[in-house]
N, C-alpha and C positions, 0 to 999 in steps of 0.2 A: 532453438526456443526460447532464447533467455533474451537475445537479438529481437526477437520478434514481440517479444511480451514490455521489455522494458526500454528501448533504444526507441529516439527519435527520428522520425523519419527521415532519409537523407535529402538533401537535394535532389530534384532528377526524377522524382519516383515519380510513377505513373497513376494516374487515378486508381484503375485495375489493381496495383500492387498496395496502394494506400487503403483500398477496401477489402484487400486479404487482411494484410494488418490489424484492421480495425474489428473483421471480422472474428480473426484469430482470437484479439485480448478480449472482446466481449464476452467469447466462448469461455475463455479461461475463467473470467472473473464473473461469471455464471455460477459456474462446478464450484465456484468456491463460496460463492455467497452460498448455494445451496450447504454446502457441506458445515457451513460454520452455524445456520437455521438450525440443520438437524444435531449439531453435537451441543448446539446451547437447550436446545429444545429437551434432549436426553439430561443434559446435569439440570435443569430444572424438575425432569420427572424424580431426580434420585434426589433430592432436598428432601429434610425435612419440615425444614422451619418452610412458617407459609412467605414472611419476608424474602427467603431465597428463592423461592420458587417464583414469586411475583417478579423480583428482579432481574431471572432469567425471562421468563417469558414475555418482559418490557422491553430486554435486553434485543430479544429473538426479531421482536415485532421491532425493532427498529432496524435492527440488520434486514429484515425483507422489508422491508419497505423503503429503504434506503437502494435496496438492492433490484427493487422493481423500478425503482427510478431511473435509474443507472442502465436498466437494459432497456427500457422505454427511449433513453435520448440516443443510445449509437444503433439501435433498430432503427430511430428516425434519421441518424445520420446515414448508414446502410444503404437505406430505399429513397432517399434523395438526394441524386446527384449533384445539383446546384449546394446545396448544404455541403456534399461530400467535397467538391471540390474546395472550396473555400476555408473550411477546416484545415487540408490538407495546404492551405498555402502558407497557412498559420501556424502551421505546424511543423512547415522545412522553415519557416522564417528564422535566419541563422543568430537576428538577434535579439527575438524571443527564446532562442533556446537557449545563448549565454545570461540571460536572464533569468533564465532556469535553473541553469547551472548553479547560478553566484547563489540565490535564495535556498534551493536545497543545501547548496555548504554552508550557509550561514545558518541555517536550522539546526543540522545534524550537527555544528560547532557549539551551537548554544544548545543543543539538548545534552551533549557531553561535559559541557561547563557545570550545570545546573544536576544533573546525578553525578557529578563528582563533587559538590558541595552537599549533596545530597545527603553522601555516603560519609563525607567527613564531619557532617550534625551526627550521623546514625551512630562513630562510632564510639561518642561521648553519651549516648546509650546503647551499649554495646547486648545483643541477646540474638537469639537466630535469626531474629528478622533483618537485624542490620549485616548478617552473612547472607541473605539473601540477596540483600543490594547489592554487596563487592560483586557476588555470582554475576549478576545482571552488566555491571558497568563492563565486567572484565569480557563479559559474553558480547558487549555492545562494542567494546573495543576490536575485540579480535574480529566481530562481522562487519565490523566498518574495513578494518585493515585487507580482509579475507577480498571485501567484493572489491576494495582498489584495486588487491591484484590480481583477479579474475577478469575485471574487465580490461583493465589496461593487455593485460592476451591475449584479452578477444576482438578488442577493436583496435 
């Protein structure tokens, strides 16, 4: 399941296999978008302040519109064989996969550095929120390590 969702397609994959992979990803992300909209609408209805309610309504509208846009693009990809084939070639290009991997690595590294600096800064203003920052950073480091370990075992 994790391979179908998050790994890049391997070289030599057929158009039908790529079609099934895109269909699986589209169905998964559609369900996540619907769940996120439902949760934000429930949170909006539980809020007493009108500012919070309007924020959650706007947030859920943004998730909904972005999700509709991605679903439309994915569906057009699934129904247009020529566009599907071009996208498959683009997705299986090893050079582009390496560039994406490098960009993701640099992004995660920068995220960790910035969050570490934020934690160091928050220690000067210690309160309960700073402890939440520490827990967040510890969670990010543990998540990063566990994902690397799992992906090394799976792939």
